[in-house]
N, C-alpha and C positions, 0 to 999 in steps of 0.2 A: 600804302606803298610796300612793295616787296622786292627783293632781288630774285632773279631767274637764274637758274644755272642749267646748262645742257652739258652732259658728261658722256662723251664718246656715244652719242645718239645715232642709232642706225634705223633705217626703215627699207624693209625689202617686201616685194609682192611676190611670193614664190621665190624663184631663183633671181628676180630682177631687183638688184639693189638701186634705190633712187636717193637715199641719204646715207653717206658713208663716214659715220665716225664723228659727228660735228661736236665740238667743244666750244662752248660760249659762256662767258659771264657777264650778266646784264645787272647793273647797280640799280639800287632803289632809286627812283625818280628819274631814271635815264630813258631818253628817247632813242632807240636803236631801230635802224631801218636794215631790212634784209632786201638785197636787190640783186638782180641778176637776170639773164635771159629766160625766156619760157623754157620750162622743163628742168631748171636747175635745182629744184628742190626746196625753194624758199616757202612756198604756200604749204607743201606737206610738212616742213619743220614748224611753221605756225600752227597747222591743225594738230600736230603731236603735243605742242605745249597746250593747246586748248582741250585736249582730250578727245578731239573728233577723229583722230586717227590713233591706233594702237601703235607703240613703238616695238621694234624688233629687238634692239638691244640698247644698253646704256640707261642713263637715269635723267630724269627731268625733276629739278628741285625748284620749288617756289616757296620763297621765304625759308623756313627750316624744315619743310616737309618734302618728302620724295612722293611726286603725286603719279607715278607711273600707272598705278591701278585705281585711281580715283576717277569717277565719272566727272563730266564738265561742270556740273552744278555744285560740286564740292571742292573746286579749285579756286573759287572766289576770283574769277576772271570775267571780263565782259568784251565781247567780240563784235566788231562792225564789219558787216560784209560788203562785197561789191554790189549787190543787188538790193540793198537796203533792208529786205526782209520785214516789211511793214505789214501790219494787218489791215487790209484795205476797208473793212467795214467798221473799224474803230477810228475815233477821232484821234487827233495829235496827243490830247491829255491821255486818252484811253491806252494808246500805244505806249507812252512813256511810263505810264504806271502799272501796266500789265504784269510785269515781272515781279513787282512788290505785292500786288494783289495775289498772285500765285504763292508767294512767300507768306501769305496770311498777315501782311503787315496792317496795321490799323489804318482807317481812312485819313485821320489827320497827318499820320506819318507819311502816307502816299501823296497827300496833297503838298505837303511841305517839300519833299523831295522832287515832284514834279515841277512845282513853282520855281525852285532854285535852278534846276537844270534849264527850264525854259528861259530864265532870265540870263543865265551864262551864254546861252546859244541864241538870244534875240528871237525866242519862239512864242513868247507870250501872246502876240496878236494872233497867231495861228492855232491855238489850243482847241479851238472848236471846230476846225476844219478836218477833212478826211485826206488821206494821202493822195487821192486823185485830184485833188484840187490845190496841190503843191507842185512847186517846181523841183527839178533834180536836186538842185542845191538844197532847197528847203527840206526835202525828204532825207538828204544825206545828214542834215543837222539834227533832224528827229531820230534817226539811227543812232548817231553819238549821244544824243539826250538820253535815249533808252539805256545805254551803256552806263551813262553818268549816274543816274538815279540809284543804280545798284551798289555805288560807292566800291567798286572792285579794288583788289590790290594791283592788278595789272590790266591794261588795255591792250587788246589785240586788233589790229586794223588789217584786213586782207584786201588789197588793191581798191580801197574805198572810193577813188576818184576816177576810175577808168571809164565810167560811164557818163562822165561829164565833158561838156565842150571845154575848150582851151582856156576861155575867160573865168568860167566857174571853177575850174581846177586851180587856177591861180587863187581866186577868193577863198576857196576852201582849204588850200594849203595854209593861208594866213589864219583862218578860223581854227584850223587843228593846232597850229603853233600857239595861238593865245590859249586854247583850251588846256594844253599841257602847261603853259606857265602858270594858270590859274589854278589848276587842280593838282598838279604836282606829281600825279601818279606814273608809275613805270609804264612805258609805252613799247610794244613791239609792233612794227609796221613793215608790211610786205608791199612791194612794188616792182615794176620793171622799168619805171621811168626813173632815170639817174637825176633828172632835175629835181623831182620830188625828194629823192634821197638826199641830195646835197643841200636842199633848202630847209628840210625838216630835222635831219638826224643830229643828235649828239655824236653818235658814232655810226659808221656805215659798215655792215657786213656783206661783202660781195661774195656771191656764191656762183659756182659753175659745176655742172655735172655732179651735184650731190656733195660737194666739197667746199669749204670755206676758202677762199683765195687769199682775201686780206681783210682785215678789220682796222679801223682807224677813223679819226675825224675826217669830215668831209675835205679839209685842207690837206690832211696827210695823204689821202688816197689820190687827191688830184695832183698834189705836187711830187709825190714819190711812190708812183704805182710800183708794185713788185714785179709785174710783168706786162707783155704786151697786151694781154687780154684786158686787164684793168686799165692800161693806158688808153685803149681805144674805146672802152665801155663807159668810162667816167670822164665827163667833159664833152661840151657841145660847141663846136665841131669836135670830132675825136682827134687824138694826136696824130700827126703825120708820122709815117714810118718809112724811111729810106734803106734799101738793102745796100751794103758796102762791105769792104774789106780794110782792116786796120793796116796801115803802113806809116811807119816813122812818126807817130802820134796824130795821124790824120785818118778819117774814114774816106776811102776812095770809092766813089759811087760807080754804077755801071757805065757811064758815059765819060769817066775820067775825072770828073769834079771832085775836088777834095775840100773837106770841112775839118777844122782842127777838132780834136777831142775836147769835151768839157774840161774845164780847169781841174786840175788835181787827180785827173783819172789816167790810170797807165795800163794799157792793154798790149798784150804781146802782138807783134807783127804776124799777118796772115790770119787773124781770127776773123771769122765771118759775123757780121753784126748787123743790127738794125738801128739807125740813128732816129731818135725820135724829138720832135719839135712840136709844140702847140702852135695853133694859128695865132695866139696872143704874143708868141715869141718870134714870129717871123713876119717882119712888116717892111713896106717899101720906103725907102729914104725919103725924109721929108714928110711922111705920114705916119711916124711911129712914136713910140714912147722913147723918152731920152735913153741914148745908148748906155749899155752897162760896160764895165771894164774890159770884158771879154766878148769881142763881137766878131763875126765873120760875114762875108758878103757874098751873094750869088744873084746872078742875071737869070730872070725867068721871064718867059712870054705868057701873058695872061690870057686865059681862054674864055673866062666867063665872070661875071661879076654879079653879087647879090647886094644891092643897096639896103641897108638897114637903119638909115636916118644918120645918126651921128657917127657910124662907122659903115665900112662896106667889106663884104666877104669876098676875097678874091681867089679864084681857081687858076693855078698856074701848073706847068709841068716841069718836072726836075729829074733828070736821069730815068725818063720813061715813067715816072711815078707822079700821079696827081697830088698837088699840094694845095691845102687851104691855108690862106693868109689874112691878116687883119689889116685894114687901111684905116687909120684915124684922119679926121678932117677931111673927108673924101673928096675926090674930083672925079669927073667922068672919065673913064678908061676904055679904050677900044679894044675889042677882041683882037688878040695877036700882038698887042703892045708890050713891048719888052722893057722890064723895070728892074732896078737893082734893089734887092732885098737884103736887109741886115737880120741876122740871126743871132739871138742872145744865147751865147753857148752855156753860160752859167745857169740857165734854165732847161737846158736840154738833157736828154738821157741816152745812154747806150744800152741795148738790149742783146743778149746772145742769140744769134740767128736760129740755133737748134733748140734751145730750152725756152726761149722767150724771157728769161729772166733778166731783171734790170741789173746791169753790172756796176751801177752806182751804189748798191747795197740799200 
């Protein structure tokens, strides 16, 4: 295991800047996920750590070494790619042991490492097959096993599950989590899928336009987003945002509906804001979690329902904005039906309308 530090790392292609002074400390054994929309710089950042992209400025430190000028093979990293990158003419056993063979390890060493990796990833029955005879999930496990046999200080994953179907992605998330618990190596994982980030990470690094926007545990970034970008990017469904103006301790919406400010929050009258509430915190009466000490109530007409089994996602309109709400212990709801919804104010957020910053701090 090794710690990884990015110190004011910059990447430019000519005059075009794609990563702008990224600073990040990753502890030994930590599982860190870089997440963000396409083009935010997360994969470029990972490739700079791997040595597959030259950095324009700053330093990358792995362990106690600055590795800016070291080629990938000297950084003691292993990378798992989106497309598996397996050799089609080799068996699983040969794929797993190829890097050790190139490193001129003895055959007993290679066999021992391959058998251990195969055991960890349940690949032993597949060792004599070639990649063409494997499923997508099995190929991804082989790609992970090829990384394990090298016993690297740091594992790098570049959107490894994006080619799999939904069921396999769920299974492979569990496999990757188990692998990290068993091997304990430092992991840097890149994805655009916020569900992967939330379920896998010790800490999430949210990126946008080549900058780090927020770093924190999954719970921290979900419950305390620093701005509207994080609030709507993390969480499914995304946080509802309602435009309004603060007056006398309340947010006045476009249609005149008023909602009290969250408890303990004091904002000057006249300030334009966005009131943020997640679907889990706005539920119809009689089909909600137990009320908190600070509640507000609004009437909304339901326009659409999505039954999900034990709960139903309701779509409604408030002050001209579409709202998503959760309904527990669901019953049939007719389109156009007006329902009374409770809003858990202590779980809500207020964002500045101009900057997008969370005013709860």
